[in-house]
Steps between C-alpha positions, in 0.01 A plus 500: 500500500488194729410727793219654296363157414505409868316824576212424261472131593244555782291721272498233229397228745216720631364542147547133412293369792201729446195274560248661263715475182589142592133411547415675172758311296400169661136560405614590150694175477179305564320652200469342154748757363761439768776429246469850353354706784759392757803607294317818393442591866870440571603728214268774627636457852860541381412799281317675785783456750759608242308817412453611861858422600642666188293818535564548873871430456524750215328771704713443810823465301418809296469693826850379601370313803842339546702823522270799559421537874171678429392232252606224740298667775200522268527131415534426873181687582330323209598166651363603838167593341487172306586308816219669690261414217602135523445501876156649442424226243625239750261632764216504246573140399504386862175674588334358189604140566215246509377389841501137617288290266454781247581445132766740372374744239690497171494781238197489267717481187617153600154365413557579132846348459360196315405731213830687481684527169882515480475880457290535817738268683796713395316812614421343835866414547594863436227626734590270791871579474500869411162639610457302821579755777707257708718381212527852358632637830743213555635516145537877529696453823729248334561725198574801722752294695674403176521867398649591839774238457678711236541216249565562134198478271610159374549355848172651617321336207645165605384547860151598381493190280602284796226659710237432232615140453496426873163672546360288216626161617177406677279575199746341256539193722123449525453533124781254430377257765146498356620457142758232569410357842255239381175394669624562853560870430131589493431353844808662656420840354140475617617435857735798481222723366266395783766562766586845363132589479456426871823662618524785249439774759757365746766452232441845353502666842838349583653591163370856504605563860854370452565678171330817626728508803803442275398784271461738793837395643676538165330834443598643838855385439516699178354824635 
């Protein structure tokens, strides 16, 4: 089980440092309903990651990815495809980066965060963790790797839980810092939001390229 946790650690870190969800939760923590919307977003984030990881693991484990050569080969090819998709997204991010002096473009839905209710915040957390293509692919890769490890269902559940916790540390840390960090928290978070807004494309390109290459390497190794 320790080996499996080590295997999913890079995937969890890649999800945890996603710039857009971090910017979204920071903006949410500056709204009048920060005390309810921030925790609601965190709950949605955890639920989304748990659903994707649980479903993909169940599918791969049900196909006997750990013992059936044909199933293992199928999972391997699936990883190669997912890795290629991440490399394509990395290229798209790099080509779409703002030029010198240009203001980075943020998603339109960020303009309405001030009016979010806890239910909308929870839904956004689910969407950014489970429906975001980058996080969906990375979480799927992590879950497939867990299924290939041949762990018992109980041990696999523990590894999935560890993955979700690690992948949620950034969001959870920001929520806790805003709620309990005092007056200095707002200024620090605002600086972080501004930095991520400027460097979002570069950060995302690096994450997607590294994890995409890892997925392809892992997939080829399992074919």
